[in-house]
C-alpha positions as CSV (number, residue, x, y, z in Angstrom):
1,X,-16.6,-5.6,10.6
2,X,-17.3,-1.9,9.9
3,X,-13.8,-1.0,11.0
4,X,-12.3,-3.4,8.4
5,X,-14.6,-2.0,5.7
6,X,-13.7,1.5,6.6
7,X,-10.0,0.7,6.5
8,X,-10.4,-0.8,3.1
9,X,-12.3,2.3,1.9
10,X,-9.7,4.7,3.3
11,X,-6.9,2.6,1.7
12,X,-8.8,2.6,-1.6
13,X,-9.2,6.3,-1.5
14,X,-5.5,6.7,-0.7
15,X,-4.6,4.5,-3.7
16,X,-6.8,6.7,-5.9
17,X,-5.2,9.9,-4.6
18,X,-1.7,8.6,-5.1
19,X,-2.5,7.4,-8.6
20,X,-3.5,11.0,-9.5
21,X,-0.2,12.3,-8.2
22,X,1.7,10.5,-11.0
23,X,4.3,8.7,-9.0
24,X,4.2,5.5,-11.1
25,X,0.9,3.9,-9.9
26,X,-2.1,3.8,-12.1
27,X,-5.6,2.6,-11.3
28,X,-8.4,2.1,-13.9
29,X,-11.3,2.9,-11.6
30,X,-12.8,2.8,-8.1
31,X,-13.4,-1.0,-8.3
32,X,-9.8,-1.7,-9.1
33,X,-8.8,0.6,-6.2
34,X,-11.0,-1.2,-3.8
35,X,-9.8,-4.6,-5.0
36,X,-6.2,-3.4,-4.7
37,X,-6.9,-2.2,-1.1
38,X,-8.4,-5.6,-0.2
39,X,-5.5,-7.5,-1.8
40,X,-3.0,-5.2,-0.1
41,X,-4.5,-6.0,3.2
42,X,-4.4,-9.7,2.6
43,X,-0.8,-9.6,1.3
44,X,0.1,-7.5,4.3
45,X,-1.4,-10.1,6.5
46,X,0.2,-13.2,4.9
47,X,3.4,-12.3,3.1
48,X,4.7,-9.2,5.0
49,X,5.6,-11.0,8.2
50,X,7.6,-13.6,6.3
51,X,9.4,-10.9,4.3
52,X,10.1,-8.9,7.5
53,X,11.6,-12.0,9.1
54,X,13.7,-12.8,6.0
55,X,15.0,-9.2,5.7
56,X,15.6,-8.7,9.5
57,X,19.4,-8.5,9.2
58,X,19.2,-5.8,6.5
59,X,16.6,-4.0,8.4
60,X,18.7,-3.9,11.5
61,X,21.7,-2.6,9.5
62,X,19.7,0.1,7.9
63,X,18.0,1.1,11.2
64,X,14.6,-0.1,9.9
65,X,14.6,1.9,6.7
66,X,14.6,-1.3,4.6
67,X,11.0,-1.8,5.8
68,X,10.1,0.9,3.2
69,X,11.5,-1.4,0.5
70,X,9.5,-4.3,1.9
71,X,6.3,-2.2,1.7
72,X,7.2,-1.4,-1.9
73,X,7.6,-5.1,-2.7
74,X,4.1,-5.7,-1.2
75,X,2.7,-3.0,-3.5
76,X,4.5,-4.7,-6.5
77,X,2.9,-8.0,-5.6
78,X,-0.5,-6.4,-5.5
79,X,0.2,-4.8,-8.8
80,X,0.9,-8.2,-10.3
81,X,-2.2,-9.7,-8.8
82,X,-4.9,-7.1,-9.4
83,X,-6.1,-6.3,-12.9
84,X,-6.4,-2.6,-13.5
85,X,-3.8,-1.7,-10.9
86,X,-0.2,-1.2,-12.1
87,X,3.0,-0.2,-10.5
88,X,6.0,0.9,-12.6
89,X,8.9,-0.4,-10.7
90,X,10.5,-0.7,-7.3
91,X,11.3,3.0,-6.8
92,X,7.7,4.0,-7.7
93,X,6.4,1.3,-5.4
94,X,8.4,2.5,-2.5
95,X,7.4,6.1,-3.0
96,X,3.8,5.1,-3.6
97,X,3.7,2.9,-0.5
98,X,4.9,5.8,1.7
99,X,2.3,8.2,0.1
100,X,-0.5,5.6,0.5
101,X,0.4,5.3,4.2
102,X,0.4,9.1,4.7
103,X,-2.8,9.8,2.8
104,X,-4.6,6.8,4.3
105,X,-3.6,7.9,7.8
106,X,-4.7,11.5,7.1
107,X,-8.1,10.4,5.8
108,X,-8.6,8.2,8.9
109,X,-7.8,11.1,11.2
110,X,-10.0,13.5,9.2
111,X,-13.0,11.2,9.4
112,X,-12.4,10.5,13.1
113,X,-12.7,14.3,13.8
114,X,-16.1,14.5,12.1
């Protein structure tokens, strides 16, 4: 349970950092970031496998690069569901999803070293 809570907190922190970078994602506060992190985890659990299966031919043709677009779509879905968390389009969602992944992974590594 603490691993799941830590993952949500790292993801929320990554969402806050990316929102300050000005890539098209805005968050009204820490509560909205935590709610967006939880919603993103749930959407990743439920919707992502279906989207990956549906877009498998395109993913194979693009050597897996279309998965970045799928991740952006997931972020757009969360932006539509969570109040206080907005994403300004598909391009911003793709860039933000890449940055959220990088920042979240860096935070997890940093806290593992402590």
